DOKOL-922264 format. One record per atom (N, C-alpha, C): residue number from 1; residue in three letters; chain; x, z, y. Coordinates in nm, 2 decimals, padded with zeros to 4 digits. Each point is the difference from the previous one (the first is absolute). Example, Ala and Ser with C-alpha at 12.3 -4.5 7.8 and 13.67 -1.06 7.14 Angstrom:
ATOM   seq   type   mol       c1       c3       c2
ATOM     1    ALA     A    01.32    00.78   -00.57
ATOM     1    ALA     A   -00.09    00.00    00.12
ATOM     1    ALA     A    00.09    00.00    00.12
ATOM     2    SER     A   -00.04   -00.07    00.11
ATOM     2    SER     A    00.09    00.00    00.11
ATOM     2    SER     A   -00.08    00.08    00.11
This chain:
ATOM   seq   type   mol       c1       c3       c2
ATOM     1    MET     A    00.08    00.00   -00.12
ATOM     1    MET     A   -00.08    00.00    00.12
ATOM     1    MET     A    00.09    00.00    00.12
ATOM     2    ALA     A   -00.02   -00.09    00.09
ATOM     2    ALA     A    00.07   -00.01    00.12
ATOM     2    ALA     A   -00.06    00.08    00.11
ATOM     3    GLY     A    00.08    00.05    00.09
ATOM     3    GLY     A   -00.05    00.07    00.11
ATOM     3    GLY     A    00.04   -00.07    00.13
ATOM     4    GLY     A   -00.10   -00.01    00.09
ATOM     4    GLY     A    00.03   -00.06    00.13
ATOM     4    GLY     A    00.02   -00.15   -00.02
ATOM     5    TRP     A    00.11   -00.05    00.06
ATOM     5    TRP     A    00.03   -00.14   -00.01
ATOM     5    TRP     A    00.10   -00.04   -00.12
ATOM     6    ALA     A    00.03    00.11   -00.08
ATOM     6    ALA     A    00.10   -00.02   -00.11
ATOM     6    ALA     A   -00.07   -00.08   -00.11
ATOM     7    GLN     A    00.08   -00.08   -00.07
ATOM     7    GLN     A   -00.05   -00.07   -00.12
ATOM     7    GLN     A    00.01    00.09   -00.12
ATOM     8    ASP     A   -00.07   -00.03   -00.10
ATOM     8    ASP     A    00.01    00.08   -00.13
ATOM     8    ASP     A    00.15   -00.01   -00.05
ATOM     9    GLY     A    00.05    00.12   -00.03
ATOM     9    GLY     A    00.13    00.01   -00.06
ATOM     9    GLY     A    00.11    00.00    00.11
ATOM    10    ALA     A   -00.03    00.00    00.13
ATOM    10    ALA     A    00.10    00.00    00.10
ATOM    10    ALA     A    00.08    00.12    00.00
ATOM    11    VAL     A   -00.06    00.12   -00.03
ATOM    11    VAL     A    00.08    00.12    00.00
ATOM    11    VAL     A    00.10    00.00   -00.11
ATOM    12    ASN     A   -00.04   -00.05   -00.12
ATOM    12    ASN     A    00.10   -00.01   -00.11
ATOM    12    ASN     A    00.11   -00.09    00.03
ATOM    13    GLU     A   -00.03   -00.11    00.07
ATOM    13    GLU     A    00.10   -00.10    00.04
ATOM    13    GLU     A    00.10    00.06    00.09
ATOM    14    GLN     A   -00.05    00.08    00.10
ATOM    14    GLN     A    00.09    00.07    00.09
ATOM    14    GLN     A    00.09    00.10   -00.06
ATOM    15    ILE     A   -00.06    00.07   -00.10
ATOM    15    ILE     A    00.08    00.10   -00.07
ATOM    15    ILE     A    00.11   -00.07   -00.08
ATOM    16    GLU     A   -00.04   -00.10   -00.07
ATOM    16    GLU     A    00.10   -00.08   -00.08
ATOM    16    GLU     A    00.11   -00.06    00.08
ATOM    17    ALA     A   -00.04   -00.05    00.12
ATOM    17    ALA     A    00.10   -00.06    00.09
ATOM    17    ALA     A    00.10    00.10    00.05
ATOM    18    SER     A   -00.05    00.12    00.03
ATOM    18    SER     A    00.09    00.11    00.05
ATOM    18    SER     A    00.09    00.04   -00.11
ATOM    19    ILE     A   -00.05    00.01   -00.13
ATOM    19    ILE     A    00.09    00.04   -00.11
ATOM    19    ILE     A    00.10   -00.11   -00.02
ATOM    20    ASN     A   -00.04   -00.13    00.00
ATOM    20    ASN     A    00.10   -00.11   -00.02
ATOM    20    ASN     A    00.10    00.00    00.11
ATOM    21    ASP     A   -00.04    00.03    00.13
ATOM    21    ASP     A    00.10    00.00    00.11
ATOM    21    ASP     A    00.11    00.11   -00.03
ATOM    22    GLU     A   -00.05    00.12   -00.04
ATOM    22    GLU     A    00.09    00.11   -00.02
ATOM    22    GLU     A    00.09   -00.03   -00.12
ATOM    23    LEU     A   -00.05   -00.06   -00.11
ATOM    23    LEU     A    00.08   -00.03   -00.11
ATOM    23    LEU     A    00.11   -00.10    00.04
ATOM    24    ALA     A   -00.04   -00.10    00.08
ATOM    24    ALA     A    00.10   -00.10    00.04
ATOM    24    ALA     A    00.11    00.06    00.09
ATOM    25    ARG     A   -00.04    00.10    00.08
ATOM    25    ARG     A    00.10    00.07    00.09
ATOM    25    ARG     A    00.09    00.08   -00.09
ATOM    26    LEU     A   -00.05    00.07   -00.10
ATOM    26    LEU     A    00.09    00.07   -00.09
ATOM    26    LEU     A    00.09   -00.08   -00.08
ATOM    27    LYS     A   -00.04   -00.12   -00.04
ATOM    27    LYS     A    00.08   -00.09   -00.08
ATOM    27    LYS     A    00.11   -00.06    00.09
ATOM    28    ALA     A   -00.03   -00.02    00.13
ATOM    28    ALA     A    00.10   -00.06    00.09
ATOM    28    ALA     A    00.11    00.10    00.04
ATOM    29    GLN     A   -00.02    00.13   -00.02
ATOM    29    GLN     A    00.10    00.10    00.04
ATOM    29    GLN     A    00.13   -00.03   -00.07
ATOM    30    LYS     A    00.11    00.01    00.07
ATOM    30    LYS     A    00.13   -00.02   -00.06
ATOM    30    LYS     A    00.03    00.12   -00.09
ATOM    31    ARG     A    00.05   -00.03   -00.12
ATOM    31    ARG     A    00.04    00.10   -00.09
ATOM    31    ARG     A    00.16    00.00   -00.01
ATOM    32    PRO     A    00.05    00.11   -00.02
ATOM    32    PRO     A    00.15    00.01   -00.01
ATOM    32    PRO     A    00.05   -00.09   -00.11
ATOM    33    VAL     A    00.12   -00.06    00.02
ATOM    33    VAL     A    00.06   -00.08   -00.10
ATOM    33    VAL     A    00.14    00.05   -00.03
ATOM    34    GLY     A    00.06   -00.03   -00.11
ATOM    34    GLY     A    00.14    00.04   -00.03
ATOM    34    GLY     A    00.00    00.13   -00.07
ATOM    35    GLU     A    00.12    00.06    00.00
ATOM    35    GLU     A    00.02    00.12   -00.07
ATOM    35    GLU     A   -00.04    00.12    00.09
ATOM    36    SER     A   -00.06    00.10   -00.06
ATOM    36    SER     A   -00.04    00.12    00.08
ATOM    36    SER     A    00.13    00.08    00.04
ATOM    37    LEU     A   -00.01    00.06    00.11
ATOM    37    LEU     A    00.11    00.08    00.05
ATOM    37    LEU     A   -00.02    00.14   -00.06
ATOM    38    THR     A    00.11    00.07   -00.02
ATOM    38    THR     A   -00.01    00.14   -00.05
ATOM    38    THR     A   -00.02    00.10    00.12
ATOM    39    HIS     A    00.04   -00.04    00.12
ATOM    39    HIS     A   -00.02    00.08    00.12
ATOM    39    HIS     A   -00.07   -00.08    00.11
ATOM    40    CYS     A   -00.08    00.07    00.08
ATOM    40    CYS     A   -00.08   -00.07    00.10
ATOM    40    CYS     A    00.09   -00.07    00.10
ATOM    41    ALA     A   -00.04   -00.12    00.04
ATOM    41    ALA     A    00.07   -00.08    00.10
ATOM    41    ALA     A    00.00    00.06    00.14
ATOM    42    GLU     A   -00.10    00.08    00.03
ATOM    42    GLU     A   -00.01    00.06    00.13
ATOM    42    GLU     A    00.06    00.14    00.01
ATOM    43    CYS     A   -00.05    00.09   -00.09
ATOM    43    CYS     A    00.04    00.14    00.01
ATOM    43    CYS     A    00.11    00.04   -00.10
ATOM    44    GLU     A    00.03   -00.08   -00.10
ATOM    44    GLU     A    00.10    00.02   -00.10
ATOM    44    GLU     A   -00.04    00.11   -00.10
ATOM    45    GLU     A   -00.13    00.04    00.00
ATOM    45    GLU     A   -00.04    00.10   -00.10
ATOM    45    GLU     A   -00.01   -00.08   -00.14
ATOM    46    PRO     A    00.01    00.07   -00.11
ATOM    46    PRO     A   -00.01   -00.06   -00.13
ATOM    46    PRO     A   -00.15   -00.05   -00.02
ATOM    47    ILE     A   -00.01   -00.12   -00.06
ATOM    47    ILE     A   -00.13   -00.05   -00.03
ATOM    47    ILE     A   -00.02    00.03   -00.15
ATOM    48    PRO     A   -00.12    00.07   -00.03
ATOM    48    PRO     A   -00.02    00.04   -00.14
ATOM    48    PRO     A    00.00   -00.12   -00.09
ATOM    49    GLU     A    00.04    00.03   -00.13
ATOM    49    GLU     A    00.01   -00.11   -00.09
ATOM    49    GLU     A   -00.14   -00.06   -00.04
ATOM    50    LYS     A   -00.10    00.09    00.00
ATOM    50    LYS     A   -00.13   -00.05   -00.03
ATOM    50    LYS     A   -00.05   -00.10    00.11
ATOM    51    ARG     A    00.03    00.02    00.12
ATOM    51    ARG     A   -00.03   -00.09    00.11
ATOM    51    ARG     A    00.07   -00.13   -00.02
ATOM    52    ARG     A    00.13    00.01   -00.03
ATOM    52    ARG     A    00.08   -00.13   -00.02
ATOM    52    ARG     A   -00.05   -00.08   -00.12
ATOM    53    VAL     A   -00.05    00.07   -00.10
ATOM    53    VAL     A   -00.06   -00.07   -00.12
ATOM    53    VAL     A   -00.13   -00.06    00.04
ATOM    54    ALA     A   -00.09    00.07    00.07
ATOM    54    ALA     A   -00.13   -00.04    00.03
ATOM    54    ALA     A    00.00   -00.12    00.10
ATOM    55    ILE     A    00.10    00.00    00.10
ATOM    55    ILE     A    00.00   -00.10    00.10
ATOM    55    ILE     A    00.14   -00.06   -00.01
ATOM    56    PRO     A    00.02   -00.10   -00.08
ATOM    56    PRO     A    00.14   -00.07    00.00
ATOM    56    PRO     A    00.04   -00.05    00.13
ATOM    57    GLY     A    00.12    00.02    00.04
ATOM    57    GLY     A    00.05   -00.05    00.13
ATOM    57    GLY     A   -00.03    00.10    00.11
ATOM    58    VAL     A   -00.04    00.12   -00.02
ATOM    58    VAL     A   -00.03    00.09    00.10
ATOM    58    VAL     A    00.12    00.04    00.08
ATOM    59    LYS     A   -00.01    00.01    00.13
ATOM    59    LYS     A    00.12    00.03    00.09
ATOM    59    LYS     A   -00.02    00.13    00.08
ATOM    60    LEU     A   -00.13    00.05    00.00
ATOM    60    LEU     A   -00.02    00.12    00.08
ATOM    60    LEU     A   -00.06    00.11   -00.08
ATOM    61    CYS     A    00.03    00.13    00.04
ATOM    61    CYS     A   -00.07    00.11   -00.06
ATOM    61    CYS     A   -00.14    00.01    00.04
ATOM    62    ILE     A   -00.08    00.08   -00.06
ATOM    62    ILE     A   -00.14    00.01    00.03
ATOM    62    ILE     A   -00.03    00.04    00.14
ATOM    63    ASP     A    00.07    00.09    00.06
ATOM    63    ASP     A   -00.02    00.05    00.13
ATOM    63    ASP     A    00.02   -00.12    00.10
ATOM    64    CYS     A    00.12   -00.06   -00.01
ATOM    64    CYS     A    00.03   -00.11    00.09
ATOM    64    CYS     A   -00.10   -00.12   -00.02
ATOM    65    GLN     A   -00.04   -00.03   -00.12
ATOM    65    GLN     A   -00.10   -00.10   -00.02
ATOM    65    GLN     A   -00.13    00.03    00.06
ATOM    66    GLN     A   -00.05    00.13   -00.01
ATOM    66    GLN     A   -00.12    00.04    00.06
ATOM    66    GLN     A    00.01   -00.01    00.15
ATOM    67    GLU     A    00.11    00.04    00.06
ATOM    67    GLU     A    00.02   -00.01    00.14
ATOM    67    GLU     A   -00.01   -00.15    00.05
ATOM    68    ARG     A    00.07   -00.08   -00.08
ATOM    68    ARG     A    00.00   -00.15    00.04
ATOM    68    ARG     A   -00.14   -00.06   -00.02
ATOM    69    ASP     A   -00.07    00.04   -00.10
ATOM    69    ASP     A   -00.14   -00.05   -00.02
ATOM    69    ASP     A   -00.09    00.04    00.10
ATOM    70    GLY     A    00.01    00.13    00.05
ATOM    70    GLY     A   -00.08    00.05    00.11
ATOM    70    GLY     A    00.02   -00.07    00.13
ATOM    71    ALA     A    00.12   -00.05    00.02
ATOM    71    ALA     A    00.02   -00.07    00.13
ATOM    71    ALA     A   -00.07   -00.13    00.00
ATOM    72    HIS     A   -00.02   -00.07   -00.11
ATOM    72    HIS     A   -00.07   -00.13   -00.01
ATOM    72    HIS     A   -00.14    00.01   -00.04
ATOM    73    GLN     A   -00.06    00.12    00.00
ATOM    73    GLN     A   -00.13    00.02   -00.05
ATOM    73    GLN     A   -00.11   -00.07    00.09
ATOM    74    ALA     A    00.02    00.00    00.13
ATOM    74    ALA     A   -00.10   -00.06    00.08
ATOM    74    ALA     A   -00.02   -00.15   -00.02
ATOM    75    ARG     A   -00.12   -00.04   -00.04
ATOM    75    ARG     A   -00.03   -00.14   -00.01
ATOM    75    ARG     A   -00.14   -00.02    00.04
ATOM    76    GLY     A   -00.03   -00.10    00.07
ATOM    76    GLY     A   -00.13   -00.03    00.05
ATOM    76    GLY     A   -00.09   -00.07   -00.11
ATOM    77    GLY     A   -00.12    00.02    00.01
ATOM    77    GLY     A   -00.09   -00.07   -00.08
ATOM    77    GLY     A   -00.11   -00.07    00.08
ATOM    78    PHE     A   -00.10   -00.05   -00.06
ATOM    78    PHE     A   -00.11   -00.05    00.07
ATOM    78    PHE     A   -00.13    00.03   -00.07
ATOM    79    ASN     A   -00.10    00.00    00.08
ATOM    79    ASN     A   -00.13    00.05   -00.05
ATOM    79    ASN     A   -00.07   -00.12   -00.07
ATOM    80    ARG     A   -00.02    00.01   -00.13
ATOM    80    ARG     A   -00.07   -00.11   -00.07
ATOM    80    ARG     A   -00.15    00.02    00.01
ATOM    81    ARG     A   -00.04    00.12    00.03
ATOM    81    ARG     A   -00.15    00.03    00.00
ATOM    81    ARG     A   -00.07   -00.08    00.10
ATOM    82    GLY     A    00.05   -00.02    00.12
ATOM    82    GLY     A   -00.07   -00.07    00.10
ATOM    82    GLY     A   -00.13    00.08    00.04
ATOM    83    SER     A    00.01    00.13    00.00
ATOM    83    SER     A   -00.12    00.07    00.04
ATOM    83    SER     A   -00.03   -00.01    00.15
ATOM    84    LYS     A   -00.12    00.04    00.03
ATOM    84    LYS     A   -00.04   -00.01    00.14
ATOM    84    LYS     A    00.09    00.09    00.09
ATOM    85    ASP     A    00.03    00.12   -00.06
ATOM    85    ASP     A    00.08    00.10    00.07
ATOM    85    ASP     A    00.14   -00.06    00.03
ATOM    86    SER     A    00.06   -00.07   -00.09
ATOM    86    SER     A    00.13   -00.05    00.02
ATOM    86    SER     A    00.00   -00.12    00.10
ATOM    87    GLN     A   -00.11   -00.07    00.01
ATOM    87    GLN     A   -00.02   -00.11    00.09
ATOM    87    GLN     A   -00.02    00.04    00.14
ATOM    88    LEU     A   -00.06    00.12    00.02
ATOM    88    LEU     A   -00.03    00.05    00.13
ATOM    88    LEU     A    00.12    00.06    00.07
ATOM    89    LYS     A    00.10    00.04   -00.07
ATOM    89    LYS     A    00.12    00.06    00.06
ATOM    89    LYS     A    00.09   -00.10    00.06
């Protein structure tokens, strides 16, 4: 059942499109390559062996990686809903 001007299945299409966009973004992320380092490239703390095995080519310890990830966290999106509220702003 559609609501307003939306076609039947429009909500599901929007959800699927959002999921596909996020999956594409995750697949496009650069992964470490080469041999893992035993010590962090930034702070020189030892990198646990389990982390090196889980992520081949890892160069940073968990703390430095989280700090780096937090710096690039901001990313804009867009409103797929097209609701009246979003159009009025």
